[in-house]
C-alpha positions, 0 to 999 in steps of 0.5 A: 491506511487502515491497520488490522491488527492480529495475534502475531502481525497484522495487516496494513491497507493501504489506498490510494486516491489519484487524480482522474487526470494522470495517464494509465501510465502515470498511474501504474507507475505511482502505483508500483513506487507506493508498492514498494515503499521502505514502510513494509521494510520496518514492520515487525512479524507476519505483516500483510501489506495490500494496496488499491486504487480508489 
């Protein structure tokens, strides 16, 4: 996870490293679960969450 602080708010970049043996469906489920994580609800200010698979 990387955090780039800006004057008002910031950007949180989340990288997910998943096992290579997962099916496409499993990867999609895990990726969507991460995107809907409750953490974003606790952050204040204009926050941009970016997710990517590694």
